[in-house]
N, C-alpha and C positions, 0 to 999 in steps of 0.2 A: 116717785122713784127717780124720774129724769132730773128733777131739780136737785135732789140729793147728790146725784152723780156729778152734776155740773158744780155744785158747791164743793164736793170733794176735790175736783180738778183745781178749782180756784184756791182752795186751802193748800193744796200741794204746791201750787205756783208761789204762794206766799212763803212757804218753807224754802223753796229754791231761792227766792229773793233774799231771805235772811242769810242763807249760806253765802251768796255772792256779796252781801253787805259785810259779812264777817271777813271775807277774803280781802275786800277793798279797805276795810278799816285797819287791817293789820299789815297791809302791803308795804314793802320797802320802797321809800320814795327818795332814794339817794340821787342827787343831781350834781352836775359839775357846771360851774359858771366861771366866766372870766370877768374880773372887775378891774377898774383903773382908778387911780387916785393921783391928784396933783402933789400930794405930800411925799416926803422921802420914804423909801421902803422901810427903814428901821422904825420910824414913827408909826407907820401903818401896821407892821407886824407886831410891835409892842402893844399897840392899842387892841388889835384883834386878839392877841394872846391873853391880855388882862381881862378882856370882855368874856372870853371863853372860860377862863379860870373862875371868874365871878359867877358864871352860870352853872358851875359844877363840873365842867369838863376837866379832865386830868391830862397833863402833858405826857405823851407816851414816847414820842421819838422826835429827834430833830436830825436833819442831815444837811450840814453846811454845804457840802459839795453839790447836792441836788437842790439846795436852797428851799428846803421844805420843812414843815412842822406838822406833827400829827397829834391829835388829841383823841381821847376815848371817853366814853360815858355810857351810862345805862339809861335807855329810854324806858320810861314808865308808861303803863297803860292808863287810860282815863277811868277812874272809879265810877263817875256818873254814867259814862257810856256803857261800862260793863253792867251796871245795875239796870240801865234801860234795856240792854240786849237780853238780860236775864228775864226781865218782865215781859218783853215782847215774845221771847222764846216760850215762856210759860203760857201766856195767853194764846199764842199760835198753836202750841201743842195741845192745849185744852180744846181749842176750836176744832183741831183735827180729830181729837178723841170724840167730840160730840158728833161730828160728821160721820166718822166710822160707825159710831153707835146707831145713827139714823140709817145708814146704808145696810148694816148687818145687825139687826136687832137681837139676834141670837147670841151675840157676844156679851150680853148683859152690860155691866158698867166698867169692865176692865179697861176699855180704850181711854177712859178718863185718866188713867194712871200715866198717860203720856205727859201730863202736866209736870210730872217730876223730872222729865227729860229736858224741859224747856230751859231751866237755868244753866244748863251746860253751854248755852250760847255765850254767856258772860265769861265762863271759865275758859272756853276756847279762845275768845277774844283776848283775855288777859295773858294767856300763855303765848299767843302768837305776837302780841304787840310789845311785850317786854323783851327787849333784846339789846345786845351791845351795839353801839354806833360809833363811828369815827368821824372826825372833822379833819380834813387835810388842807393845808395851806401851802401853796407853792409859788414862789416868786418867779415870774416869767421874765420880766425885764425891769430894769431900774435905770433911769436916766434923770439926771438933775433937771434937765430942760423939760421933759415930758412927764416926770413923776414915776409912779410904780404901776406895774400890771401884775395881778395875782390870779392864779387859778384856784378856786375853792371847790372842794368836793365834800358834801355833807347832805344831811336830810333836808329836804326842801323847806320845811318849816323853820329850821335853824337858819338857813340862808335868807329867808324872808325877814326873820327877826333881826339878823345882822344888818341887812340892807336898810331896814326901817330905823334901827337904833343908832348904828354907827355911820350910816351913809352920809347924813348931813355933817357930822362932826369931822369925818375924815375926807369928805369930798369924794366918796365912792360913787362910781357910776358904772352901769353895765348896759346891756341891751334892753333891760326892763322886762324881759319875758317872765321873770318870777312873779312880779307883782301883777301882771296883767293876765296871766293864764288862769282859767277858772278852777283848775284842779291842782 
């Protein structure tokens, strides 16, 4: 009986871990960075706009007085991750059902029906991960001698893709925290 109780505790801890993984997987990771370029501001903004439009972002607003552009898009969830989470949720719920069955034998086999609850993990992930996102570009300074300085506000993954793909072409450089941080 003691080993069944400890197995129940470990199985419940696994369920708690799945809940925290779901929260982390669908967390908003909007970040603001400042980048500089030696290129003229018009060239940098045109290249950034074209790149964002090519990636499926839609121009939403521009404010010449604030020197800013805003794009919007819909972030999709990862289908393979949703399937994996559904599978893990189903296996975990089945394990919990087996442990409950061991601890309380009088419950017959109904705890195994918990397997049907497991795929909800994928559904919860998909609902939370699919959301509208924005990319905001703001020209901070522009000087022919020093180039352009921009403040970019977007999802962290989008900023990393921008830095990797357009960085060499436009001579973009920042403090480098995006590429070096582990999360």
